[in-house]
N, C-alpha and C positions, 0 to 999 in steps of 0.2 A: 240698191237695186242691181248694181253690177254683179254682186255675188249670186243673186237669183238667176241672172242670165247665165252665169257659169254653171249653175245647177240645172237649168233648162238644157243647156248644151250637153251636160253630163248624162242626163236622162235619155235624151233623144239619140245619143251616140250608140245606144244599145237597145235592140228590139226587146231583149229580156227585161231590162230595167223599165222600159216604157210599158210593157205588158203587165208587169207586176204592179207598178204604180197605178195604172189604169184600173186594174182589178180592185186594189185596196180603196180606191175612191168610193166604191160601192159598199164598203164595210170591212171590218176585220176578218181575217182568214188565216188558216194554217198553210204552211208551204204545200202540203199535199192537196188541199182544196184549190189553191192557186194553180198547181200543176194540172189537176184534172180539168179545171175550167178553161185553161189556156192551152192545154196540150203541149206544155213545155216540160222538158225533163227536170226532175227535182234538183239535180246538181246545179242547173242553171238558175232555178228559182232561188235556191239557197245562197248562191253567190250574189245574185241581184239584190236579195234582201239585205245581205251583209253590206254591200256597197251603198245601197240607199240609206241604210241605218247610219253609216259613217258620215253621210251628208245631211243627217237629221231630217230626212224626207219621210221615213217610216220609223216606227218604234215597236219594240217588243212589249206586248201587253201582259205577259206573265213573267215569272221569275227567270232571271238569266240562267239559273241552275237547271231549269227544266229542259229535258232533251226531247221529250215526246209531247205532242199537242201544243207546240209553241204557236201562239196567236200573235199576229202582227196587225198593226193598224197604221193608217197614214197620219202624219202630224199635220198641224195647221199650216206649217210652212210647206209641207208636201202638197197639201190641197191647193195652196196659193200657186205653187210652182206648176202643178198640173193644169190649173185654170189658165195660166199664161200659155202653156203648151197648146192647149185646145184653142184659145182665143187667137193665137197666131197661126193656127192650122199646121202645127209642127208634128202632130201625131197622126 
């Protein structure tokens, strides 16, 4: 459980990571979809996705080799982490 709290802290420390994870709770999306829906610049979206992926909170749903049309989804662990964030009113 301690590691989940580390990841909760990691997510809420960045408004970009929080916004991206919150968007992916609703379903898979490309970085450009996330950007247009959240009005966050694509560079911030890309960095947030990479960081969230390194923490196993989101996953790439297409081949790593693909450069265009990369679709990301939230992992079960990411969903659990977001549920904790919402339950504790941290977002």
